[in-house]
Gaussian input, Z-matrix of N, CA and C with variables (Angstrom, degrees):
# hf/3-21g

backbone

0 1
 N
 C     1     B1
 C     2     B2     1     A1
 N     3     B3     2     A2     1     D1
 C     4     B4     3     A3     2     D2
 C     5     B5     4     A4     3     D3
 N     6     B6     5     A5     4     D4
 C     7     B7     6     A6     5     D5
 C     8     B8     7     A7     6     D6
 N     9     B9     8     A8     7     D7
 C    10    B10     9     A9     8     D8
 C    11    B11    10    A10     9     D9
 N    12    B12    11    A11    10    D10
 C    13    B13    12    A12    11    D11
 C    14    B14    13    A13    12    D12
 N    15    B15    14    A14    13    D13
 C    16    B16    15    A15    14    D14
 C    17    B17    16    A16    15    D15
 N    18    B18    17    A17    16    D16
 C    19    B19    18    A18    17    D17
 C    20    B20    19    A19    18    D18
 N    21    B21    20    A20    19    D19
 C    22    B22    21    A21    20    D20
 C    23    B23    22    A22    21    D21
 N    24    B24    23    A23    22    D22
 C    25    B25    24    A24    23    D23
 C    26    B26    25    A25    24    D24
 N    27    B27    26    A26    25    D25
 C    28    B28    27    A27    26    D26
 C    29    B29    28    A28    27    D27
 N    30    B30    29    A29    28    D28
 C    31    B31    30    A30    29    D29
 C    32    B32    31    A31    30    D30
 N    33    B33    32    A32    31    D31
 C    34    B34    33    A33    32    D32
 C    35    B35    34    A34    33    D33
 N    36    B36    35    A35    34    D34
 C    37    B37    36    A36    35    D35
 C    38    B38    37    A37    36    D36
 N    39    B39    38    A38    37    D37
 C    40    B40    39    A39    38    D38
 C    41    B41    40    A40    39    D39
 N    42    B42    41    A41    40    D40
 C    43    B43    42    A42    41    D41
 C    44    B44    43    A43    42    D42
 N    45    B45    44    A44    43    D43
 C    46    B46    45    A45    44    D44
 C    47    B47    46    A46    45    D45
 N    48    B48    47    A47    46    D46
 C    49    B49    48    A48    47    D47
 C    50    B50    49    A49    48    D48
 N    51    B51    50    A50    49    D49
 C    52    B52    51    A51    50    D50
 C    53    B53    52    A52    51    D51
 N    54    B54    53    A53    52    D52
 C    55    B55    54    A54    53    D53
 C    56    B56    55    A55    54    D54
 N    57    B57    56    A56    55    D55
 C    58    B58    57    A57    56    D56
 C    59    B59    58    A58    57    D57
 N    60    B60    59    A59    58    D58
 C    61    B61    60    A60    59    D59
 C    62    B62    61    A61    60    D60
 N    63    B63    62    A62    61    D61
 C    64    B64    63    A63    62    D62
 C    65    B65    64    A64    63    D63
 N    66    B66    65    A65    64    D64
 C    67    B67    66    A66    65    D65
 C    68    B68    67    A67    66    D66
 N    69    B69    68    A68    67    D67
 C    70    B70    69    A69    68    D68
 C    71    B71    70    A70    69    D69
 N    72    B72    71    A71    70    D70
 C    73    B73    72    A72    71    D71
 C    74    B74    73    A73    72    D72
 N    75    B75    74    A74    73    D73
 C    76    B76    75    A75    74    D74
 C    77    B77    76    A76    75    D75
 N    78    B78    77    A77    76    D76
 C    79    B79    78    A78    77    D77
 C    80    B80    79    A79    78    D78
 N    81    B81    80    A80    79    D79
 C    82    B82    81    A81    80    D80
 C    83    B83    82    A82    81    D81
 N    84    B84    83    A83    82    D82
 C    85    B85    84    A84    83    D83
 C    86    B86    85    A85    84    D84
 N    87    B87    86    A86    85    D85
 C    88    B88    87    A87    86    D86
 C    89    B89    88    A88    87    D87
 N    90    B90    89    A89    88    D88
 C    91    B91    90    A90    89    D89
 C    92    B92    91    A91    90    D90
 N    93    B93    92    A92    91    D91
 C    94    B94    93    A93    92    D92
 C    95    B95    94    A94    93    D93
 N    96    B96    95    A95    94    D94
 C    97    B97    96    A96    95    D95
 C    98    B98    97    A97    96    D96
 N    99    B99    98    A98    97    D97
 C   100   B100    99    A99    98    D98
 C   101   B101   100   A100    99    D99
 N   102   B102   101   A101   100   D100
 C   103   B103   102   A102   101   D101
 C   104   B104   103   A103   102   D102
 N   105   B105   104   A104   103   D103
 C   106   B106   105   A105   104   D104
 C   107   B107   106   A106   105   D105
 N   108   B108   107   A107   106   D106
 C   109   B109   108   A108   107   D107
 C   110   B110   109   A109   108   D108
 N   111   B111   110   A110   109   D109
 C   112   B112   111   A111   110   D110
 C   113   B113   112   A112   111   D111
 N   114   B114   113   A113   112   D112
 C   115   B115   114   A114   113   D113
 C   116   B116   115   A115   114   D114
 N   117   B117   116   A116   115   D115
 C   118   B118   117   A117   116   D116
 C   119   B119   118   A118   117   D117
 N   120   B120   119   A119   118   D118
 C   121   B121   120   A120   119   D119
 C   122   B122   121   A121   120   D120
 N   123   B123   122   A122   121   D121
 C   124   B124   123   A123   122   D122
 C   125   B125   124   A124   123   D123
 N   126   B126   125   A125   124   D124
 C   127   B127   126   A126   125   D125
 C   128   B128   127   A127   126   D126
 N   129   B129   128   A128   127   D127
 C   130   B130   129   A129   128   D128
 C   131   B131   130   A130   129   D129
 N   132   B132   131   A131   130   D130
 C   133   B133   132   A132   131   D131
 C   134   B134   133   A133   132   D132
 N   135   B135   134   A134   133   D133
 C   136   B136   135   A135   134   D134
 C   137   B137   136   A136   135   D135
 N   138   B138   137   A137   136   D136
 C   139   B139   138   A138   137   D137
 C   140   B140   139   A139   138   D138
 N   141   B141   140   A140   139   D139
 C   142   B142   141   A141   140   D140
 C   143   B143   142   A142   141   D141
 N   144   B144   143   A143   142   D142
 C   145   B145   144   A144   143   D143
 C   146   B146   145   A145   144   D144
 N   147   B147   146   A146   145   D145
 C   148   B148   147   A147   146   D146
 C   149   B149   148   A148   147   D147
 N   150   B150   149   A149   148   D148
 C   151   B151   150   A150   149   D149
 C   152   B152   151   A151   150   D150
 N   153   B153   152   A152   151   D151
 C   154   B154   153   A153   152   D152
 C   155   B155   154   A154   153   D153
 N   156   B156   155   A155   154   D154
 C   157   B157   156   A156   155   D155
 C   158   B158   157   A157   156   D156
 N   159   B159   158   A158   157   D157
 C   160   B160   159   A159   158   D158
 C   161   B161   160   A160   159   D159
 N   162   B162   161   A161   160   D160
 C   163   B163   162   A162   161   D161
 C   164   B164   163   A163   162   D162
 N   165   B165   164   A164   163   D163
 C   166   B166   165   A165   164   D164
 C   167   B167   166   A166   165   D165
 N   168   B168   167   A167   166   D166
 C   169   B169   168   A168   167   D167
 C   170   B170   169   A169   168   D168
 N   171   B171   170   A170   169   D169
 C   172   B172   171   A171   170   D170
 C   173   B173   172   A172   171   D171
 N   174   B174   173   A173   172   D172
 C   175   B175   174   A174   173   D173
 C   176   B176   175   A175   174   D174
 N   177   B177   176   A176   175   D175
 C   178   B178   177   A177   176   D176
 C   179   B179   178   A178   177   D177
 N   180   B180   179   A179   178   D178
 C   181   B181   180   A180   179   D179
 C   182   B182   181   A181   180   D180
 N   183   B183   182   A182   181   D181
 C   184   B184   183   A183   182   D182
 C   185   B185   184   A184   183   D183
 N   186   B186   185   A185   184   D184
 C   187   B187   186   A186   185   D185
 C   188   B188   187   A187   186   D186
 N   189   B189   188   A188   187   D187
 C   190   B190   189   A189   188   D188
 C   191   B191   190   A190   189   D189
 N   192   B192   191   A191   190   D190
 C   193   B193   192   A192   191   D191
 C   194   B194   193   A193   192   D192
 N   195   B195   194   A194   193   D193
 C   196   B196   195   A195   194   D194
 C   197   B197   196   A196   195   D195
 N   198   B198   197   A197   196   D196
 C   199   B199   198   A198   197   D197
 C   200   B200   199   A199   198   D198
 N   201   B201   200   A200   199   D199
 C   202   B202   201   A201   200   D200
 C   203   B203   202   A202   201   D201
 N   204   B204   203   A203   202   D202
 C   205   B205   204   A204   203   D203
 C   206   B206   205   A205   204   D204
 N   207   B207   206   A206   205   D205
 C   208   B208   207   A207   206   D206
 C   209   B209   208   A208   207   D207
 N   210   B210   209   A209   208   D208
 C   211   B211   210   A210   209   D209
 C   212   B212   211   A211   210   D210
 N   213   B213   212   A212   211   D211
 C   214   B214   213   A213   212   D212
 C   215   B215   214   A214   213   D213
 N   216   B216   215   A215   214   D214
 C   217   B217   216   A216   215   D215
 C   218   B218   217   A217   216   D216
 N   219   B219   218   A218   217   D217
 C   220   B220   219   A219   218   D218
 C   221   B221   220   A220   219   D219
 N   222   B222   221   A221   220   D220
 C   223   B223   222   A222   221   D221
 C   224   B224   223   A223   222   D222
 N   225   B225   224   A224   223   D223
 C   226   B226   225   A225   224   D224
 C   227   B227   226   A226   225   D225
 N   228   B228   227   A227   226   D226
 C   229   B229   228   A228   227   D227
 C   230   B230   229   A229   228   D228
 N   231   B231   230   A230   229   D229
 C   232   B232   231   A231   230   D230
 C   233   B233   232   A232   231   D231
 N   234   B234   233   A233   232   D232
 C   235   B235   234   A234   233   D233
 C   236   B236   235   A235   234   D234
 N   237   B237   236   A236   235   D235
 C   238   B238   237   A237   236   D236
 C   239   B239   238   A238   237   D237
 N   240   B240   239   A239   238   D238
 C   241   B241   240   A240   239   D239
 C   242   B242   241   A241   240   D240
 N   243   B243   242   A242   241   D241
 C   244   B244   243   A243   242   D242
 C   245   B245   244   A244   243   D243
 N   246   B246   245   A245   244   D244
 C   247   B247   246   A246   245   D245
 C   248   B248   247   A247   246   D246
 N   249   B249   248   A248   247   D247
 C   250   B250   249   A249   248   D248
 C   251   B251   250   A250   249   D249
 N   252   B252   251   A251   250   D250
 C   253   B253   252   A252   251   D251
 C   254   B254   253   A253   252   D252
 N   255   B255   254   A254   253   D253
 C   256   B256   255   A255   254   D254
 C   257   B257   256   A256   255   D255
 N   258   B258   257   A257   256   D256
 C   259   B259   258   A258   257   D257
 C   260   B260   259   A259   258   D258
 N   261   B261   260   A260   259   D259
 C   262   B262   261   A261   260   D260
 C   263   B263   262   A262   261   D261
 N   264   B264   263   A263   262   D262
 C   265   B265   264   A264   263   D263
 C   266   B266   265   A265   264   D264
 N   267   B267   266   A266   265   D265
 C   268   B268   267   A267   266   D266
 C   269   B269   268   A268   267   D267
 N   270   B270   269   A269   268   D268
 C   271   B271   270   A270   269   D269
 C   272   B272   271   A271   270   D270
 N   273   B273   272   A272   271   D271
 C   274   B274   273   A273   272   D272
 C   275   B275   274   A274   273   D273
 N   276   B276   275   A275   274   D274
 C   277   B277   276   A276   275   D275
 C   278   B278   277   A277   276   D276
 N   279   B279   278   A278   277   D277
 C   280   B280   279   A279   278   D278
 C   281   B281   280   A280   279   D279
 N   282   B282   281   A281   280   D280
 C   283   B283   282   A282   281   D281
 C   284   B284   283   A283   282   D282
 N   285   B285   284   A284   283   D283
 C   286   B286   285   A285   284   D284
 C   287   B287   286   A286   285   D285
 N   288   B288   287   A287   286   D286
 C   289   B289   288   A288   287   D287
 C   290   B290   289   A289   288   D288
 N   291   B291   290   A290   289   D289
 C   292   B292   291   A291   290   D290
 C   293   B293   292   A292   291   D291
 N   294   B294   293   A293   292   D292
 C   295   B295   294   A294   293   D293
 C   296   B296   295   A295   294   D294
 N   297   B297   296   A296   295   D295
 C   298   B298   297   A297   296   D296
 C   299   B299   298   A298   297   D297
 N   300   B300   299   A299   298   D298
 C   301   B301   300   A300   299   D299
 C   302   B302   301   A301   300   D300
 N   303   B303   302   A302   301   D301
 C   304   B304   303   A303   302   D302
 C   305   B305   304   A304   303   D303
 N   306   B306   305   A305   304   D304
 C   307   B307   306   A306   305   D305
 C   308   B308   307   A307   306   D306
 N   309   B309   308   A308   307   D307
 C   310   B310   309   A309   308   D308
 C   311   B311   310   A310   309   D309
 N   312   B312   311   A311   310   D310
 C   313   B313   312   A312   311   D311
 C   314   B314   313   A313   312   D312
 N   315   B315   314   A314   313   D313
 C   316   B316   315   A315   314   D314
 C   317   B317   316   A316   315   D315
 N   318   B318   317   A317   316   D316
 C   319   B319   318   A318   317   D317
 C   320   B320   319   A319   318   D318

   B1=1.4584
   B2=1.5252
   B3=1.2907
   B4=1.4520
   B5=1.5272
   B6=1.3363
   B7=1.4670
   B8=1.5240
   B9=1.3032
   B10=1.4613
   B11=1.5224
   B12=1.3425
   B13=1.4531
   B14=1.5224
   B15=1.3229
   B16=1.4659
   B17=1.5296
   B18=1.3333
   B19=1.4527
   B20=1.5238
   B21=1.3210
   B22=1.4568
   B23=1.5209
   B24=1.3285
   B25=1.4561
   B26=1.5233
   B27=1.3148
   B28=1.4624
   B29=1.5207
   B30=1.3268
   B31=1.4560
   B32=1.5273
   B33=1.3168
   B34=1.4601
   B35=1.5166
   B36=1.3360
   B37=1.4572
   B38=1.5212
   B39=1.3254
   B40=1.4651
   B41=1.5177
   B42=1.3320
   B43=1.4665
   B44=1.5235
   B45=1.3292
   B46=1.4581
   B47=1.5265
   B48=1.3255
   B49=1.4598
   B50=1.5339
   B51=1.3230
   B52=1.4638
   B53=1.5226
   B54=1.3319
   B55=1.4702
   B56=1.5297
   B57=1.3311
   B58=1.4691
   B59=1.5254
   B60=1.3272
   B61=1.4668
   B62=1.5298
   B63=1.3172
   B64=1.4642
   B65=1.5260
   B66=1.3306
   B67=1.4661
   B68=1.5279
   B69=1.3166
   B70=1.4651
   B71=1.5288
   B72=1.3129
   B73=1.4689
   B74=1.5301
   B75=1.3183
   B76=1.4656
   B77=1.5229
   B78=1.3241
   B79=1.4628
   B80=1.5293
   B81=1.3348
   B82=1.4637
   B83=1.5256
   B84=1.3238
   B85=1.4647
   B86=1.5143
   B87=1.3219
   B88=1.4681
   B89=1.5280
   B90=1.3313
   B91=1.4561
   B92=1.5189
   B93=1.3167
   B94=1.4631
   B95=1.5184
   B96=1.3206
   B97=1.4635
   B98=1.5237
   B99=1.3258
   B100=1.4582
   B101=1.5231
   B102=1.3341
   B103=1.4597
   B104=1.5220
   B105=1.3082
   B106=1.4676
   B107=1.5163
   B108=1.3253
   B109=1.4625
   B110=1.5213
   B111=1.3157
   B112=1.4605
   B113=1.5223
   B114=1.3423
   B115=1.4666
   B116=1.5291
   B117=1.3092
   B118=1.4654
   B119=1.5227
   B120=1.3108
   B121=1.4543
   B122=1.5242
   B123=1.3104
   B124=1.4534
   B125=1.5155
   B126=1.3166
   B127=1.4611
   B128=1.5206
   B129=1.3127
   B130=1.4581
   B131=1.5219
   B132=1.3358
   B133=1.4627
   B134=1.5264
   B135=1.3182
   B136=1.4590
   B137=1.5225
   B138=1.3258
   B139=1.4637
   B140=1.5198
   B141=1.3110
   B142=1.4668
   B143=1.5335
   B144=1.3288
   B145=1.4642
   B146=1.5255
   B147=1.3247
   B148=1.4565
   B149=1.5254
   B150=1.3250
   B151=1.4588
   B152=1.5301
   B153=1.3272
   B154=1.4641
   B155=1.5301
   B156=1.3148
   B157=1.4639
   B158=1.5235
   B159=1.3255
   B160=1.4666
   B161=1.5240
   B162=1.3202
   B163=1.4547
   B164=1.5226
   B165=1.3147
   B166=1.4648
   B167=1.5232
   B168=1.3168
   B169=1.4538
   B170=1.5250
   B171=1.3187
   B172=1.4576
   B173=1.5229
   B174=1.3118
   B175=1.4573
   B176=1.5278
   B177=1.3265
   B178=1.4542
   B179=1.5261
   B180=1.3069
   B181=1.4703
   B182=1.5257
   B183=1.3397
   B184=1.4531
   B185=1.5310
   B186=1.3366
   B187=1.4522
   B188=1.5246
   B189=1.3106
   B190=1.4673
   B191=1.5271
   B192=1.3085
   B193=1.4671
   B194=1.5275
   B195=1.3128
   B196=1.4689
   B197=1.5243
   B198=1.3111
   B199=1.4625
   B200=1.5348
   B201=1.3310
   B202=1.4648
   B203=1.5254
   B204=1.3025
   B205=1.4678
   B206=1.5208
   B207=1.3295
   B208=1.4639
   B209=1.5298
   B210=1.3257
   B211=1.4629
   B212=1.5370
   B213=1.3336
   B214=1.4754
   B215=1.5249
   B216=1.3197
   B217=1.4626
   B218=1.5257
   B219=1.3105
   B220=1.4654
   B221=1.5205
   B222=1.3238
   B223=1.4600
   B224=1.5287
   B225=1.3196
   B226=1.4651
   B227=1.5217
   B228=1.3282
   B229=1.4635
   B230=1.5228
   B231=1.3295
   B232=1.4652
   B233=1.5262
   B234=1.3111
   B235=1.4657
   B236=1.5272
   B237=1.3424
   B238=1.4591
   B239=1.5378
   B240=1.3163
   B241=1.4665
   B242=1.5274
   B243=1.3315
   B244=1.4702
   B245=1.5261
   B246=1.3292
   B247=1.4614
   B248=1.5394
   B249=1.3358
   B250=1.4693
   B251=1.5283
   B252=1.3194
   B253=1.4658
   B254=1.5165
   B255=1.3246
   B256=1.4604
   B257=1.5168
   B258=1.3206
   B259=1.4539
   B260=1.5181
   B261=1.3343
   B262=1.4612
   B263=1.5265
   B264=1.3297
   B265=1.4634
   B266=1.5250
   B267=1.3268
   B268=1.4718
   B269=1.5211
   B270=1.3170
   B271=1.4576
   B272=1.5231
   B273=1.3131
   B274=1.4606
   B275=1.5229
   B276=1.3393
   B277=1.4574
   B278=1.5188
   B279=1.3008
   B280=1.4554
   B281=1.5177
   B282=1.3218
   B283=1.4617
   B284=1.5300
   B285=1.3231
   B286=1.4657
   B287=1.5236
   B288=1.3303
   B289=1.4634
   B290=1.5293
   B291=1.3378
   B292=1.4704
   B293=1.5347
   B294=1.3189
   B295=1.4623
   B296=1.5281
   B297=1.3226
   B298=1.4712
   B299=1.5295
   B300=1.3308
   B301=1.4699
   B302=1.5328
   B303=1.3195
   B304=1.4640
   B305=1.5318
   B306=1.3137
   B307=1.4631
   B308=1.5345
   B309=1.3169
   B310=1.4650
   B311=1.5194
   B312=1.3156
   B313=1.4624
   B314=1.5256
   B315=1.3203
   B316=1.4703
   B317=1.5273
   B318=1.3277
   B319=1.4856
   B320=1.5038
   A1=110.00
   A2=115.06
   A3=122.10
   A4=108.94
   A5=118.93
   A6=120.00
   A7=114.60
   A8=117.53
   A9=119.02
   A10=110.87
   A11=115.62
   A12=119.52
   A13=109.47
   A14=117.26
   A15=119.47
   A16=110.68
   A17=115.01
   A18=122.78
   A19=108.46
   A20=115.29
   A21=121.60
   A22=107.33
   A23=116.33
   A24=122.02
   A25=108.81
   A26=115.57
   A27=121.69
   A28=110.10
   A29=115.49
   A30=121.58
   A31=107.35
   A32=116.44
   A33=120.84
   A34=109.23
   A35=114.69
   A36=121.13
   A37=108.51
   A38=116.79
   A39=120.12
   A40=116.51
   A41=119.48
   A42=119.23
   A43=110.70
   A44=114.96
   A45=120.81
   A46=110.66
   A47=116.81
   A48=120.81
   A49=110.85
   A50=117.23
   A51=120.82
   A52=111.10
   A53=117.12
   A54=120.91
   A55=110.39
   A56=116.21
   A57=120.53
   A58=111.48
   A59=116.94
   A60=121.16
   A61=110.44
   A62=116.17
   A63=120.66
   A64=110.27
   A65=117.61
   A66=121.20
   A67=111.25
   A68=116.63
   A69=120.18
   A70=111.29
   A71=117.63
   A72=120.62
   A73=110.69
   A74=117.13
   A75=120.23
   A76=111.62
   A77=117.31
   A78=120.61
   A79=110.13
   A80=117.01
   A81=120.38
   A82=111.47
   A83=116.57
   A84=121.23
   A85=114.12
   A86=116.82
   A87=123.93
   A88=111.93
   A89=115.41
   A90=120.83
   A91=110.64
   A92=116.62
   A93=123.31
   A94=108.38
   A95=115.57
   A96=119.47
   A97=109.71
   A98=115.05
   A99=121.13
   A100=107.92
   A101=115.94
   A102=121.57
   A103=107.37
   A104=116.45
   A105=121.07
   A106=107.85
   A107=115.71
   A108=121.56
   A109=106.96
   A110=115.70
   A111=121.37
   A112=107.95
   A113=116.97
   A114=119.91
   A115=112.24
   A116=114.25
   A117=123.10
   A118=113.74
   A119=116.09
   A120=121.40
   A121=106.70
   A122=117.38
   A123=120.87
   A124=108.77
   A125=116.46
   A126=121.93
   A127=109.39
   A128=115.64
   A129=122.02
   A130=106.48
   A131=115.73
   A132=120.11
   A133=109.47
   A134=114.68
   A135=119.97
   A136=108.87
   A137=116.43
   A138=121.93
   A139=108.07
   A140=115.86
   A141=122.32
   A142=111.40
   A143=114.17
   A144=123.77
   A145=114.27
   A146=117.51
   A147=121.88
   A148=109.38
   A149=116.04
   A150=120.63
   A151=107.27
   A152=115.25
   A153=121.77
   A154=109.38
   A155=115.67
   A156=122.32
   A157=106.84
   A158=115.49
   A159=120.75
   A160=110.95
   A161=115.51
   A162=121.32
   A163=108.47
   A164=116.63
   A165=120.74
   A166=109.94
   A167=114.81
   A168=123.98
   A169=106.68
   A170=116.20
   A171=121.58
   A172=109.36
   A173=116.62
   A174=122.40
   A175=108.06
   A176=116.51
   A177=122.69
   A178=105.70
   A179=116.13
   A180=122.83
   A181=109.64
   A182=116.73
   A183=120.91
   A184=108.96
   A185=115.59
   A186=120.74
   A187=109.73
   A188=116.30
   A189=122.09
   A190=108.60
   A191=116.13
   A192=120.52
   A193=112.03
   A194=118.01
   A195=121.66
   A196=113.06
   A197=118.21
   A198=121.87
   A199=112.98
   A200=117.26
   A201=119.86
   A202=114.10
   A203=118.49
   A204=119.45
   A205=111.23
   A206=116.72
   A207=120.02
   A208=111.32
   A209=116.67
   A210=120.51
   A211=109.92
   A212=116.97
   A213=120.82
   A214=111.19
   A215=117.04
   A216=120.97
   A217=111.08
   A218=117.09
   A219=121.13
   A220=110.98
   A221=116.87
   A222=120.08
   A223=110.25
   A224=116.44
   A225=120.54
   A226=112.88
   A227=116.68
   A228=121.13
   A229=112.50
   A230=117.10
   A231=121.48
   A232=114.08
   A233=116.75
   A234=120.88
   A235=110.36
   A236=117.97
   A237=120.47
   A238=114.96
   A239=118.77
   A240=120.45
   A241=111.23
   A242=116.61
   A243=121.41
   A244=110.41
   A245=115.86
   A246=122.00
   A247=108.00
   A248=117.14
   A249=118.77
   A250=111.16
   A251=114.96
   A252=120.56
   A253=109.02
   A254=116.11
   A255=121.87
   A256=106.96
   A257=115.46
   A258=122.62
   A259=106.63
   A260=116.51
   A261=121.60
   A262=109.50
   A263=115.76
   A264=122.26
   A265=109.83
   A266=116.70
   A267=118.67
   A268=110.87
   A269=115.36
   A270=121.57
   A271=106.09
   A272=116.31
   A273=120.77
   A274=111.58
   A275=115.66
   A276=120.16
   A277=108.76
   A278=116.85
   A279=122.28
   A280=109.35
   A281=115.52
   A282=119.22
   A283=108.77
   A284=118.07
   A285=121.06
   A286=114.02
   A287=118.02
   A288=120.01
   A289=111.12
   A290=116.42
   A291=119.61
   A292=110.81
   A293=117.19
   A294=119.97
   A295=110.89
   A296=117.04
   A297=120.40
   A298=110.62
   A299=116.78
   A300=121.10
   A301=110.28
   A302=117.51
   A303=120.78
   A304=109.57
   A305=116.72
   A306=120.01
   A307=111.22
   A308=117.38
   A309=121.35
   A310=112.23
   A311=117.05
   A312=121.02
   A313=113.50
   A314=116.77
   A315=120.22
   A316=110.93
   A317=116.13
   A318=120.25
   A319=110.42
   D1=145.94
   D2=174.13
   D3=-61.87
   D4=136.54
   D5=-177.25
   D6=-66.96
   D7=-10.55
   D8=-178.26
   D9=-133.16
   D10=64.37
   D11=176.30
   D12=-137.62
   D13=154.59
   D14=179.54
   D15=-71.33
   D16=146.17
   D17=175.60
   D18=-139.70
   D19=161.52
   D20=174.80
   D21=-118.15
   D22=131.24
   D23=179.37
   D24=-117.11
   D25=149.07
   D26=-179.72
   D27=-123.40
   D28=140.90
   D29=173.71
   D30=-147.60
   D31=158.25
   D32=175.90
   D33=-125.12
   D34=155.65
   D35=179.99
   D36=-153.54
   D37=157.86
   D38=-170.48
   D39=-90.19
   D40=-5.60
   D41=-179.41
   D42=-140.32
   D43=146.78
   D44=178.31
   D45=-64.47
   D46=-39.20
   D47=-179.95
   D48=-60.53
   D49=-45.37
   D50=178.55
   D51=-68.22
   D52=-37.20
   D53=177.51
   D54=-59.60
   D55=-46.35
   D56=179.50
   D57=-65.62
   D58=-39.06
   D59=178.92
   D60=-60.23
   D61=-47.65
   D62=179.91
   D63=-66.17
   D64=-46.03
   D65=-178.92
   D66=-58.34
   D67=-46.12
   D68=-179.38
   D69=-64.66
   D70=-39.70
   D71=179.05
   D72=-64.91
   D73=-40.92
   D74=-179.99
   D75=-66.59
   D76=-42.18
   D77=179.98
   D78=-70.38
   D79=-44.10
   D80=179.54
   D81=-60.33
   D82=-39.03
   D83=178.92
   D84=-82.01
   D85=4.22
   D86=-179.26
   D87=59.48
   D88=26.66
   D89=173.63
   D90=-85.30
   D91=-13.92
   D92=175.70
   D93=-145.35
   D94=141.73
   D95=174.31
   D96=-79.28
   D97=-32.58
   D98=-176.83
   D99=-157.75
   D100=144.65
   D101=172.69
   D102=-129.68
   D103=118.94
   D104=173.35
   D105=-89.31
   D106=138.57
   D107=177.03
   D108=-113.03
   D109=114.17
   D110=-178.53
   D111=-105.21
   D112=116.65
   D113=-177.07
   D114=-83.05
   D115=168.09
   D116=171.06
   D117=59.76
   D118=45.53
   D119=172.56
   D120=-93.50
   D121=132.72
   D122=176.51
   D123=-100.13
   D124=123.23
   D125=178.66
   D126=-109.41
   D127=131.01
   D128=176.13
   D129=-120.32
   D130=125.17
   D131=-173.54
   D132=-156.42
   D133=166.16
   D134=174.66
   D135=-101.21
   D136=130.78
   D137=178.50
   D138=-140.82
   D139=122.37
   D140=179.75
   D141=52.45
   D142=47.46
   D143=175.53
   D144=66.14
   D145=21.61
   D146=175.34
   D147=-127.51
   D148=142.56
   D149=173.56
   D150=-82.90
   D151=125.08
   D152=-176.78
   D153=-115.44
   D154=150.02
   D155=174.13
   D156=-134.71
   D157=117.89
   D158=-174.36
   D159=-134.21
   D160=146.37
   D161=169.62
   D162=-82.51
   D163=132.79
   D164=-178.65
   D165=-139.51
   D166=173.98
   D167=174.22
   D168=-113.57
   D169=132.74
   D170=179.82
   D171=-95.84
   D172=126.23
   D173=174.82
   D174=-97.94
   D175=125.07
   D176=175.65
   D177=-109.80
   D178=109.91
   D179=-168.75
   D180=-108.88
   D181=119.89
   D182=177.25
   D183=-98.94
   D184=122.52
   D185=-175.20
   D186=-149.85
   D187=-163.48
   D188=176.56
   D189=-129.48
   D190=156.94
   D191=-175.29
   D192=-58.13
   D193=-36.85
   D194=-178.77
   D195=-59.66
   D196=-23.59
   D197=-175.39
   D198=-96.72
   D199=-1.20
   D200=-171.94
   D201=-63.50
   D202=-42.27
   D203=-178.03
   D204=-63.45
   D205=-42.78
   D206=177.48
   D207=-68.76
   D208=-36.37
   D209=176.18
   D210=-61.95
   D211=-44.89
   D212=177.74
   D213=-58.54
   D214=-44.98
   D215=-179.54
   D216=-64.39
   D217=-44.89
   D218=-179.14
   D219=-65.59
   D220=-43.84
   D221=178.53
   D222=-61.72
   D223=-41.45
   D224=178.09
   D225=-61.11
   D226=-35.28
   D227=178.99
   D228=-74.24
   D229=-38.83
   D230=-172.60
   D231=-90.27
   D232=-26.32
   D233=-171.91
   D234=-79.03
   D235=133.49
   D236=-177.11
   D237=-80.54
   D238=-12.75
   D239=-177.69
   D240=-72.15
   D241=151.05
   D242=173.10
   D243=-63.46
   D244=-39.21
   D245=-179.20
   D246=-130.32
   D247=85.25
   D248=179.96
   D249=-66.22
   D250=145.11
   D251=174.93
   D252=-81.55
   D253=135.18
   D254=167.15
   D255=-149.96
   D256=113.12
   D257=178.28
   D258=-122.62
   D259=132.92
   D260=-176.01
   D261=-117.78
   D262=132.55
   D263=179.30
   D264=-122.65
   D265=139.71
   D266=176.22
   D267=-69.96
   D268=151.92
   D269=173.01
   D270=-95.85
   D271=116.14
   D272=-177.44
   D273=-79.52
   D274=-36.83
   D275=-178.15
   D276=-162.33
   D277=166.15
   D278=177.79
   D279=177.52
   D280=179.43
   D281=176.64
   D282=-67.84
   D283=126.08
   D284=-176.36
   D285=-53.82
   D286=-42.02
   D287=-178.81
   D288=-62.36
   D289=-40.37
   D290=179.51
   D291=-68.19
   D292=-45.09
   D293=-179.59
   D294=-63.71
   D295=-37.88
   D296=175.42
   D297=-63.72
   D298=-39.85
   D299=178.17
   D300=-62.03
   D301=-43.25
   D302=177.49
   D303=-59.51
   D304=-45.85
   D305=-178.44
   D306=-64.83
   D307=-41.83
   D308=-179.94
   D309=-64.73
   D310=-35.62
   D311=-175.33
   D312=-90.67
   D313=8.35
   D314=176.28
   D315=-128.05
   D316=25.24
   D317=177.70
   D318=-73.64

């Protein structure tokens, strides 16, 4: 990925309070321009040889590639899970004004 392009990252967490705490820290630290919190996501996964089904909150994090390493470190510090989810996807296209806003707010 280009070191200076917008990306979208995804993470999940088990409480709205923790989701807001992480979102505010990322935006305040300019590691994200915006974080959407989507409630009532059902996650089904295997953990320690058991199939689990949990209600979670999905964080949709808009940032830039240059901020990813610091975002990973901050998420690792703030997230209560043993193995926090963080998946990053490139942004192929979007409205120029919005993409510029993301870049400006993650300098």
